[in-house]
DONU-196053 format. One record per residue (C-alpha): residue number from 1; z, y, x. Coordinates in Angstrom, 3 decimals. Layout:
<kezas>
   num          z          y          x
   NUM          Z          Y          X
...
</kezas>
This chain:
<kezas>
   num          z          y          x
     1     25.032    -30.649    178.986
     2     28.125    -32.521    177.870
     3     28.116    -33.625    174.232
     4     31.442    -33.029    172.526
     5     32.779    -36.109    170.774
     6     29.793    -38.179    171.920
     7     29.479    -41.944    171.595
     8     31.469    -42.251    174.776
     9     34.456    -41.452    172.568
    10     33.579    -44.391    170.352
    11     34.215    -47.073    172.975
    12     36.063    -44.980    175.523
    13     37.366    -47.754    177.695
    14     38.382    -45.041    180.069
    15     40.677    -46.366    182.747
    16     38.948    -44.654    185.655
    17     41.215    -41.598    185.277
    18     44.089    -43.868    186.161
    19     42.379    -44.800    189.395
    20     41.955    -41.114    190.250
    21     45.606    -40.191    189.698
    22     47.406    -43.291    190.868
    23     46.720    -46.369    192.929
    24     45.772    -49.679    191.390
    25     49.153    -51.059    192.431
    26     50.730    -48.694    189.912
    27     48.739    -50.052    186.989
    28     51.047    -52.004    184.739
    29     49.965    -55.590    184.325
    30     51.307    -58.261    182.048
    31     50.739    -61.891    181.392
    32     47.897    -62.342    178.929
    33     49.003    -63.203    175.438
    34     47.387    -66.267    173.935
    35     47.208    -67.730    170.483
    36     48.933    -70.964    169.517
    37     46.932    -71.519    166.330
    38     43.330    -71.325    165.164
    39     42.149    -69.764    161.978
    40     40.166    -71.338    159.180
    41     37.323    -70.498    158.917
    42     36.353    -70.905    162.571
    43     33.719    -68.160    162.399
    44     32.820    -65.415    159.944
    45     29.997    -65.110    157.456
    46     27.710    -67.872    156.175
    47     28.600    -71.116    157.979
    48     27.360    -74.654    157.433
    49     26.243    -77.897    159.096
    50     28.240    -77.614    162.333
    51     27.908    -79.724    165.459
    52     30.420    -79.486    168.310
    53     31.088    -81.121    171.664
    54     33.761    -80.487    174.281
    55     33.014    -80.384    177.986
    56     34.894    -79.124    181.027
    57     37.606    -77.452    178.952
    58     35.203    -75.708    176.564
    59     34.050    -76.160    172.979
    60     30.310    -75.874    172.332
    61     29.415    -75.178    168.706
    62     26.167    -75.114    166.789
    63     26.150    -73.956    163.170
    64     23.694    -73.028    160.461
    65     24.135    -69.324    159.667
    66     21.073    -68.625    157.500
    67     18.980    -68.171    160.645
    68     19.209    -71.867    161.537
    69     20.777    -73.747    164.425
    70     19.190    -71.945    167.330
    71     22.247    -70.402    168.910
    72     25.260    -71.973    170.584
    73     28.773    -70.569    170.872
    74     31.173    -71.644    173.591
    75     34.880    -70.982    173.895
    76     37.848    -72.432    175.723
    77     39.751    -72.379    172.418
    78     38.998    -73.052    168.771
    79     40.709    -69.711    168.197
    80     38.036    -67.954    170.232
    81     34.934    -69.221    168.428
    82     34.940    -66.354    165.916
    83     34.446    -63.801    168.671
    84     32.386    -66.017    171.010
    85     28.887    -64.936    171.939
    86     25.876    -66.702    170.439
    87     23.544    -67.971    173.156
    88     19.950    -69.137    172.741
    89     19.430    -71.989    175.177
    90     15.632    -72.277    175.053
    91     12.551    -70.280    174.165
    92      9.228    -72.006    173.558
    93      6.156    -71.211    175.624
    94      4.370    -69.644    172.663
    95      1.348    -71.902    173.241
    96      2.203    -75.540    172.540
    97      5.621    -74.600    171.154
    98      6.889    -71.836    168.924
    99      8.516    -68.996    170.837
   100     11.680    -69.527    168.807
   101     12.529    -73.185    168.394
   102     15.423    -74.362    166.228
   103     18.020    -76.576    167.925
   104     20.704    -78.456    166.048
   105     22.236    -81.144    168.232
   106     23.347    -81.649    171.814
   107     24.038    -84.974    173.560
   108     25.142    -85.905    177.064
   109     23.211    -88.947    178.283
   110     23.072    -90.378    181.812
   111     24.570    -87.232    183.315
   112     22.273    -84.686    181.647
   113     22.467    -82.665    178.466
   114     19.746    -83.058    175.857
   115     19.017    -80.641    173.047
   116     17.360    -81.896    169.873
   117     15.241    -79.146    168.373
   118     12.241    -78.497    166.211
   119      9.417    -76.072    165.614
   120      6.439    -75.972    163.271
   121      4.778    -78.808    165.223
   122      7.707    -81.200    164.940
   123     10.676    -82.439    166.933
   124     11.322    -81.350    170.513
   125     13.745    -82.806    173.051
   126     14.939    -80.564    175.873
   127     16.689    -81.625    179.104
   128     19.240    -79.488    180.934
   129     18.550    -78.147    184.407
   130     22.273    -77.673    185.126
   131     25.626    -79.156    184.137
   132     26.267    -76.199    181.805
   133     25.410    -77.075    178.180
   134     24.341    -73.440    177.661
   135     22.291    -73.319    180.851
   136     18.533    -73.518    181.289
   137     16.544    -76.337    179.664
   138     13.033    -77.686    180.128
   139     10.783    -79.592    177.753
   140     11.455    -83.357    177.904
   141      9.351    -84.774    175.111
   142      8.490    -84.909    171.428
   143     10.627    -86.833    168.978
   144      8.207    -87.271    166.101
   145      8.977    -90.810    164.922
   146     10.289    -91.133    161.360
   147     10.829    -94.054    158.972
   148      7.346    -95.204    157.913
   149      6.021    -93.508    154.796
   150      8.714    -90.821    154.689
   151      9.500    -87.415    156.030
   152     12.941    -87.098    157.561
   153     15.653    -84.532    158.153
   154     19.186    -84.606    159.580
   155     17.689    -86.495    162.525
   156     20.449    -86.813    165.112
   157     21.308    -89.225    167.966
   158     24.428    -91.320    168.408
   159     25.435    -93.136    171.593
   160     27.406    -96.365    171.237
   161     28.210    -98.593    174.235
   162     25.369    -97.040    176.233
   163     22.851    -97.823    173.498
   164     21.104    -94.756    172.160
   165     20.331    -94.720    168.428
   166     18.564    -92.128    166.335
   167     19.665    -91.511    162.754
   168     17.348    -90.001    160.183
   169     17.815    -89.088    156.538
   170     14.642    -89.721    154.579
   171     13.530    -87.165    152.042
   172     13.039    -89.236    148.921
   173     11.737    -86.233    146.934
   174     13.329    -87.625    143.790
   175     11.310    -90.858    143.918
   176     13.873    -92.864    145.889
   177     17.382    -91.799    146.923
   178     17.792    -89.901    150.151
   179     19.056    -92.582    152.522
   180     20.174    -92.986    156.139
   181     18.006    -94.928    158.583
   182     18.555    -95.911    162.211
   183     16.392    -96.917    165.174
   184     17.056    -97.808    168.797
   185     15.761    -95.407    171.436
   186     15.153    -96.076    175.132
   187     15.598    -92.397    175.965
   188     16.214    -89.284    173.854
   189     12.511    -88.956    172.963
   190     11.260    -92.555    172.894
   191     11.775    -95.084    170.112
   192     12.156    -98.675    171.331
   193     12.603   -100.524    168.055
   194     11.805   -100.097    164.388
   195     13.427    -97.974    161.721
   196     15.808    -99.691    159.304
   197     17.806    -98.334    156.388
   198     21.555    -98.616    156.974
   199     22.941    -96.764    153.939
   200     21.725    -95.693    150.527
   201     23.682    -94.167    147.648
   202     24.844    -96.214    144.709
   203     23.152    -94.712    141.681
   204     24.683    -94.367    138.257
   205     26.832    -92.130    136.120
   206     29.997    -91.133    137.896
   207     28.858    -92.314    141.314
   208     30.606    -90.395    144.102
   209     27.261    -90.303    145.936
   210     25.424    -88.475    143.137
   211     25.528    -84.899    141.821
   212     23.224    -82.864    139.602
   213     20.934    -85.884    139.116
   214     20.567    -86.185    142.887
   215     21.875    -89.287    144.687
   216     22.069    -88.627    148.427
   217     23.510    -90.126    151.599
   218     22.662    -87.888    154.538
   219     23.477    -87.054    158.137
   220     25.675    -89.064    160.424
   221     28.158    -88.584    163.264
   222     29.785    -91.523    165.025
   223     32.859    -92.158    167.164
   224     33.983    -95.395    168.812
   225     37.663    -96.215    168.466
   226     38.973    -99.575    169.583
   227     36.364   -102.204    168.799
   228     34.703   -100.343    165.934
   229     32.326    -97.461    165.388
   230     33.006    -95.054    162.527
   231     30.043    -93.106    161.191
   232     30.660    -90.152    158.877
   233     27.986    -89.037    156.414
   234     27.709    -86.623    153.502
   235     27.300    -87.794    149.927
   236     25.961    -86.035    146.838
   237     24.349    -82.614    146.605
   238     25.598    -79.991    149.054
   239     25.624    -77.343    146.319
   240     28.038    -79.349    144.173
   241     31.850    -78.998    144.491
   242     32.025    -82.808    144.436
   243     30.046    -83.114    147.685
   244     32.157    -85.059    150.159
   245     32.372    -87.077    153.371
   246     31.872    -90.838    153.273
   247     32.174    -93.359    156.110
   248     30.360    -96.414    157.457
   249     32.205    -98.877    159.720
   250     30.731   -101.480    162.076
   251     31.638   -103.416    165.171
   252     30.764   -101.405    168.268
   253     28.998   -104.471    169.693
   254     26.819   -105.037    166.617
   255     23.199   -104.042    166.158
   256     23.650   -100.764    164.307
   257     20.142   -100.844    162.846
   258     21.118   -103.800    160.598
   259     22.472   -102.646    157.243
   260     24.637   -105.745    156.730
   261     26.570   -104.920    159.898
   262     27.926   -101.792    158.225
   263     30.685   -101.499    155.622
   264     30.630    -98.421    153.432
   265     33.777    -96.691    152.193
   266     34.454    -97.126    148.486
   267     34.651    -93.372    148.010
   268     35.135    -90.072    149.784
   269     37.251    -90.077    152.939
   270     37.364    -86.271    152.993
   271     37.100    -84.548    149.619
   272     37.839    -81.270    147.858
   273     41.296    -79.732    147.975
   274     41.396    -77.935    144.651
   275     44.928    -76.648    145.167
   276     43.721    -74.872    148.330
   277     40.596    -73.521    146.639
   278     38.130    -75.362    148.883
   279     35.499    -77.781    147.638
   280     32.583    -79.936    148.674
   281     33.422    -80.748    152.324
   282     30.412    -82.042    154.192
   283     28.439    -82.310    157.428
   284     31.496    -83.641    159.258
   285     30.979    -84.125    162.995
   286     33.327    -85.853    165.418
   287     34.513    -84.086    168.554
   288     37.303    -84.525    171.091
   289     40.133    -82.190    171.996
   290     39.468    -80.538    175.332
   291     41.901    -82.901    177.089
   292     40.195    -85.914    175.488
   293     43.346    -87.292    173.846
   294     42.679    -86.427    170.201
   295     39.833    -87.004    167.755
   296     38.805    -84.144    165.494
   297     36.082    -83.338    162.990
   298     34.366    -80.047    162.300
   299     32.898    -79.641    158.812
   300     32.072    -77.067    156.172
   301     33.658    -76.444    152.783
   302     32.640    -74.474    149.713
   303     34.831    -71.625    148.515
   304     33.504    -71.659    144.927
   305     32.940    -74.287    142.256
   306     29.466    -73.005    141.389
   307     26.340    -75.066    142.112
   308     25.231    -72.667    144.809
   309     22.055    -73.826    146.533
   310     21.712    -70.824    148.815
   311     24.895    -71.991    150.501
   312     26.475    -68.609    151.105
   313     29.865    -69.897    149.906
   314     30.252    -72.341    152.812
   315     32.740    -71.902    155.674
   316     33.634    -73.913    158.790
   317     36.876    -75.767    159.379
   318     38.227    -78.286    161.902
   319     40.718    -81.104    161.266
   320     42.540    -83.577    163.496
   321     41.986    -87.262    162.631
   322     44.781    -89.705    163.492
   323     44.666    -93.513    163.589
   324     46.768    -96.073    161.767
   325     48.184    -99.316    163.172
   326     44.975   -101.179    162.309
   327     42.838    -98.725    164.223
   328     41.392    -97.002    161.158
   329     41.029    -93.217    160.853
   330     43.487    -91.212    158.786
   331     42.010    -88.000    157.397
   332     43.841    -85.015    155.988
   333     42.734    -82.493    153.384
   334     40.659    -79.379    154.008
   335     42.619    -76.170    154.452
   336     42.676    -73.054    152.370
   337     40.486    -70.311    153.820
   338     42.343    -67.669    155.858
   339     45.126    -69.985    156.972
   340     46.251    -70.846    160.492
   341     46.453    -74.356    161.941
   342     47.835    -75.910    165.132
   343     45.440    -75.983    168.074
   344     44.182    -79.306    169.491
   345     45.900    -80.940    172.442
   346     44.896    -79.302    175.707
   347     43.722    -76.139    173.945
   348     45.445    -73.369    175.906
   349     44.752    -70.772    173.238
   350     42.403    -67.854    173.237
   351     43.262    -64.719    175.176
   352     43.240    -61.767    172.868
   353     40.362    -59.348    172.862
   354     39.584    -56.858    175.555
   355     40.981    -53.431    174.685
   356     38.941    -50.743    172.998
   357     39.746    -47.144    173.732
   358     39.860    -43.834    171.935
   359     40.445    -40.440    173.471
   360     41.073    -37.183    171.697
   361     41.164    -35.138    174.901
   362     40.736    -35.492    178.641
   363     44.508    -35.879    178.935
   364     44.965    -38.850    176.606
   365     43.600    -42.396    176.591
   366     44.603    -44.916    173.918
   367     43.877    -48.621    174.229
   368     43.933    -51.077    171.328
   369     43.735    -54.856    171.425
   370     44.702    -57.887    169.374
   371     48.193    -58.999    170.332
   372     51.099    -61.111    169.211
   373     51.118    -62.026    165.541
   374     47.381    -61.263    165.238
   375     48.369    -57.604    164.958
   376     46.846    -54.609    166.729
   377     48.723    -53.457    169.803
   378     48.453    -50.161    171.635
   379     48.952    -48.866    175.165
   380     48.301    -45.216    176.012
   381     48.101    -43.043    179.113
   382     48.558    -39.283    179.467
   383     48.102    -36.870    182.327
   384     51.615    -35.575    181.672
   385     53.276    -38.893    182.399
   386     50.601    -40.317    184.680
   387     51.599    -43.796    183.538
   388     50.903    -46.236    180.751
   389     53.314    -46.381    177.825
   390     53.497    -50.168    177.583
   391     52.155    -52.314    174.772
   392     53.581    -51.889    171.270
   393     52.390    -52.918    167.828
   394     50.771    -50.227    165.710
   395     50.395    -50.085    161.974
   396     50.573    -53.186    159.829
   397     48.941    -56.541    160.520
   398     45.332    -56.588    159.236
   399     44.811    -58.758    156.137
   400     44.970    -62.412    157.228
   401     45.382    -61.267    160.827
   402     42.850    -59.945    163.313
   403     40.474    -62.426    164.942
   404     37.855    -60.085    166.425
   405     38.774    -57.005    168.422
   406     39.143    -53.558    166.895
   407     36.979    -50.504    167.470
   408     38.776    -47.158    167.665
   409     37.382    -43.632    167.751
   410     38.853    -40.137    167.823
   411     36.880    -37.458    166.042
   412     39.525    -34.717    166.459
   413     42.619    -34.220    168.597
   414     45.537    -36.540    167.796
   415     43.529    -38.492    165.216
   416     42.261    -42.101    165.433
   417     40.132    -44.194    163.095
   418     40.331    -47.947    163.699
   419     37.991    -50.645    162.333
   420     38.721    -54.380    162.376
   421     36.651    -57.213    160.856
   422     38.693    -59.874    159.115
   423     37.964    -62.359    156.285
   424     34.274    -61.354    156.711
   425     34.992    -57.775    155.632
   426     35.615    -54.592    157.578
   427     39.025    -52.939    157.303
   428     40.167    -49.535    158.515
   429     43.413    -47.719    159.167
   430     44.090    -44.213    160.480
   431     46.485    -42.448    162.836
   432     46.938    -38.983    161.304
   433     48.766    -37.384    164.205
   434     52.228    -38.733    163.399
   435     51.955    -42.110    161.647
   436     49.544    -44.967    161.001
   437     48.323    -45.723    157.496
   438     50.793    -47.825    155.560
   439     48.034    -50.303    154.690
   440     44.495    -51.277    155.629
   441     41.579    -50.074    153.493
   442     38.933    -52.663    152.655
   443     35.451    -51.349    153.471
   444     33.765    -54.543    152.282
   445     30.574    -55.642    153.953
   446     26.808    -55.423    153.582
   447     25.223    -56.987    150.492
   448     21.920    -58.469    151.669
   449     19.164    -59.451    149.274
   450     17.106    -62.632    149.365
   451     14.849    -63.457    152.277
   452     12.595    -66.501    152.520
   453     12.724    -66.320    156.305
   454     16.499    -66.458    156.344
   455     16.962    -69.060    153.640
   456     14.039    -71.178    152.424
   457     16.123    -72.288    149.438
   458     16.043    -68.753    148.080
   459     18.800    -66.213    147.849
   460     20.695    -65.023    150.855
   461     24.117    -63.905    151.343
   462     27.330    -62.535    149.981
   463     28.726    -59.184    151.101
   464     29.853    -60.230    154.563
   465     30.231    -59.000    158.088
   466     28.728    -61.875    160.078
   467     31.283    -62.257    162.854
   468     30.441    -58.762    164.009
   469     32.928    -56.327    165.410
   470     32.009    -52.777    164.536
   471     30.220    -50.271    166.707
   472     31.305    -46.711    166.016
   473     30.173    -43.289    167.130
   474     30.713    -39.651    166.166
   475     28.574    -36.594    166.764
   476     31.028    -34.078    165.315
   477     34.531    -33.900    163.870
   478     33.086    -34.291    160.384
   479     30.861    -37.360    160.922
   480     31.574    -41.025    161.751
   481     28.898    -43.708    161.979
   482     29.813    -47.409    162.038
   483     27.430    -50.335    162.494
   484     27.884    -54.061    161.796
   485     25.699    -57.151    161.578
   486     25.347    -58.683    158.112
   487     24.883    -62.264    156.935
   488     21.146    -61.615    156.884
   489     21.220    -60.738    160.615
   490     20.192    -57.158    159.915
   491     22.129    -54.230    161.350
   492     23.874    -52.196    158.658
   493     25.208    -48.643    158.844
   494     28.049    -47.005    156.948
   495     28.770    -43.337    157.619
   496     31.542    -40.947    156.698
   497     31.139    -37.208    156.111
   498     34.139    -34.921    155.741
   499     34.567    -33.919    152.121
   500     32.177    -36.617    150.902
   501     33.608    -39.926    152.087
   502     31.848    -43.152    153.019
   503     28.195    -43.620    152.172
   504     28.184    -47.358    151.581
   505     26.173    -49.824    153.669
   506     22.602    -48.928    154.554
   507     20.256    -51.646    155.840
   508     18.629    -50.805    159.190
   509     16.737    -54.096    159.217
   510     15.915    -56.196    162.240
   511     13.000    -56.385    164.689
   512      9.804    -57.625    163.093
   513      8.388    -60.983    164.133
   514      9.281    -64.626    163.803
   515     13.011    -65.266    163.552
   516     14.074    -62.093    165.346
   517     17.334    -61.658    163.463
   518     20.195    -59.824    165.180
   519     22.884    -62.017    166.753
   520     26.306    -60.671    167.588
   521     27.531    -57.110    167.279
   522     25.606    -53.876    167.841
   523     26.438    -51.055    170.239
   524     25.882    -47.360    169.568
   525     25.814    -43.929    171.184
   526     25.151    -40.388    169.951
   527     23.235    -38.400    172.551
   528     23.347    -35.130    170.624
   529     24.307    -33.639    167.276
   530     22.587    -35.542    164.443
   531     20.968    -38.089    166.773
   532     22.230    -41.658    167.175
   533     20.958    -44.777    168.911
   534     22.030    -48.281    167.910
   535     21.339    -51.301    170.123
   536     21.493    -55.012    169.316
   537     20.481    -58.389    170.710
   538     17.955    -60.391    168.694
   539     17.434    -64.148    168.481
   540     14.657    -63.929    171.082
   541     17.284    -62.786    173.604
   542     15.975    -59.241    173.985
   543     17.829    -55.987    173.366
   544     16.333    -53.743    170.680
   545     16.933    -50.080    169.869
   546     16.783    -48.138    166.612
   547     17.132    -44.350    166.564
   548     18.242    -41.825    163.968
   549     16.183    -38.752    164.894
   550     17.993    -36.330    162.602
   551     16.076    -37.179    159.452
   552     15.149    -40.873    159.519
   553     15.594    -44.176    161.339
   554     12.453    -44.692    163.415
   555     12.491    -48.509    163.568
   556     13.236    -51.119    166.209
   557     11.747    -51.064    169.705
   558     12.294    -53.566    172.497
   559     14.253    -52.914    175.690
   560     13.727    -56.429    176.983
   561     16.191    -58.608    178.837
   562     17.834    -58.943    182.212
   563     16.158    -61.241    184.722
   564     18.913    -63.771    184.035
   565     18.594    -63.502    180.248
   566     21.020    -61.730    177.928
   567     24.306    -63.319    176.889
   568     26.460    -60.630    175.271
   569     26.635    -57.779    172.827
   570     25.263    -54.552    174.334
   571     27.329    -51.458    175.115
   572     26.009    -47.909    175.285
   573     27.214    -44.587    176.608
   574     25.746    -41.184    177.432
   575     26.695    -38.024    179.300
   576     23.901    -35.746    178.052
   577     20.900    -35.586    175.769
   578     18.731    -36.672    178.728
   579     20.819    -39.576    179.977
   580     21.791    -42.754    178.180
   581     22.812    -46.126    179.563
   582     22.946    -49.590    178.010
   583     24.947    -52.438    179.549
   584     24.578    -56.171    179.043
   585     26.053    -59.358    180.506
   586     23.420    -61.698    181.893
   587     23.572    -65.453    181.617
   588     24.306    -65.509    185.356
   589     27.664    -63.774    184.735
   590     26.545    -60.423    186.170
   591     26.631    -57.087    184.356
   592     23.298    -55.267    184.041
   593     22.372    -51.654    183.319
   594     19.274    -49.932    181.968
   595     18.960    -46.120    181.934
   596     17.023    -43.695    179.728
   597     16.136    -40.456    181.536
   598     15.277    -38.365    178.505
   599     11.748    -39.714    178.103
   600     11.509    -43.345    179.274
   601     13.673    -46.368    179.940
   602     13.939    -47.748    183.466
   603     14.350    -51.406    184.437
   604     17.373    -53.648    184.109
   605     19.397    -53.611    187.343
   606     22.385    -55.763    188.294
   607     25.820    -54.268    188.893
   608     27.119    -57.623    190.069
   609     30.277    -59.063    188.601
   610     33.964    -59.544    189.288
   611     34.505    -62.394    191.747
   612     35.488    -64.847    188.969
   613     32.344    -63.893    186.980
   614     32.067    -61.878    183.779
   615     32.681    -63.725    180.534
   616     32.815    -60.955    177.903
   617     30.860    -58.021    176.563
   618     30.700    -55.064    178.906
   619     31.920    -51.729    177.635
   620     31.206    -48.376    179.228
   621     32.203    -44.740    179.004
   622     30.958    -41.536    180.567
   623     33.844    -39.078    180.685
   624     31.848    -36.302    182.331
   625     28.365    -35.640    183.619
   626     27.090    -38.198    186.145
   627     30.225    -40.316    185.918
   628     30.467    -43.781    184.314
   629     33.114    -46.468    184.074
   630     32.110    -50.015    183.122
   631     34.577    -52.728    182.119
   632     34.406    -56.435    181.370
   633     36.718    -59.416    181.112
   634     36.292    -62.072    183.794
   635     36.794    -65.814    183.553
   636     40.319    -65.401    184.932
   637     41.212    -63.440    181.782
   638     41.646    -60.127    183.593
   639     39.920    -56.827    182.833
   640     37.774    -55.459    185.647
   641     36.435    -51.952    186.230
   642     33.446    -50.600    188.126
   643     32.860    -46.856    188.567
   644     29.806    -44.681    189.221
   645     31.153    -41.512    190.881
   646     27.888    -39.585    190.834
   647     26.636    -41.105    194.087
   648     27.619    -44.751    194.419
   649     29.139    -47.630    192.500
   650     32.604    -48.822    193.430
   651     33.494    -52.479    193.824
   652     34.863    -54.340    190.830
   653     38.627    -53.774    190.614
   654     41.135    -55.742    188.544
   655     43.195    -53.897    185.936
   656     45.229    -56.971    185.086
   657     45.575    -58.704    181.748
   658     46.289    -56.875    178.493
</kezas>
């Protein structure tokens, strides 16, 4: 049977009707709109300790988001990192290595990429099998060496004039100050010299390298400019608003393991900007603009002045660094959160999100996407006109502008509810049949509790949506269910009942096991009245399902992964209570499908991909029994469609650029 107002209405990316009533040549296309600025913060939710490289016109970002550094984001623009997919580049064998290793640094050396990771047995070094930094890796070796007599953290490589060095911050445990050491390496896993201390904090009252009775120099990221190497490090306690970035300078031809070859800055080179409400900048890492002409740093700031050791007040920013006439770096000040800054040189800007669709009848399709001015734009099609209306802005601009695409649903005719994540909260506005809401309503975000697994320092998170667009579904005109991912990497539900209002966020948890937190956004579908399925990708790369059976959530079960590995948020649709499909983009750029027949799930099968290759989440809709349309954005920026007509799949067809 056909389910009225099923989950297919939630993400009804329903362009196939257009194909049935007019040729593809009649579909209106337009040049894709792109941003000219990036937003601070770069991503949503808890963010700290970033590391970024640029390669082949892309940014590759690691960050610490309570779950550790085991997922990489890539984007052609700084403006696209907020919505970029998180990709796990390596899974341990489960025998000599943990299944889920934690990677924190990437380095290109002698034509290959190397990942520097760790598990419970110590440091691992992985070597790339391809030229893609997010491609497959194999085990290269163990990197277990540390300064004698100490344990070490913040252990990262630097490459200067073809000499590979390893930096390590010793854990003084309050006996001696935490200090930075260096050693020469012959390859990314093999030490070839001895460890030597190159920087230690100056102790004493008022020292810029001390906070809360803790004197610390830690980390290290280097760039060569002219004849010198400039190494940035963090000073003080990360929880303190006085935490800041210091700098060591040495000749690029010197032995960088000799402390006397380094000159330390007399104070912070990047410090708090109290007038902007940001404090404690730290973990600054050098990176290049995508065209290689500019030097930049990525770093985190605190948004409060409290001594917050769980770190949930930290956010990521990026700043251009210029050079004076003497060849020394000139740093600016951190930005206020929720401001927009000029993109780096060569950054073409991020194409706005793929459209999401609502439909209140078989004769009306409404598309929404982020457009000019970081507003929401709309294009709609009706059977009466047989054409698209053309893009126009709807409602007001979301608070601080939209950075991740909207989700729109229609629960009754001529009525739309729209949900957009911004400033780590979820906002909603409504089309009531004649006008849009005059303002956006703040729906807040989940409020996770503490979890040792997610944060060994104790505590967890503030009430945040962790870079997650919403999934929405309805099973009747009086019920809306929305799902988001929280800072704790659980899936959270918030539902609306006519006459009652919103329930508040309800924690649906995450798959059990070691580090199986949810990454990215969930997908959802309602296969019948009072029954909903939510799907999400976990840190192990697999898709998991949780089901509301009419009285309770039954818990998470695994649907596995495509043969190529999963690389996107899942999408779900259904045409009856005995048919449900989930779609996923594989790491090979193909779109995959798995089908539930009313009792069991089948196997993942490939639907291929647009000729340029898929680069975005798939989205799917079933407008009638035994009929499905699947959409994705390809690497050329265009939206592509593939249709199941009840017998066969069509080829991928371009619908142009929104």
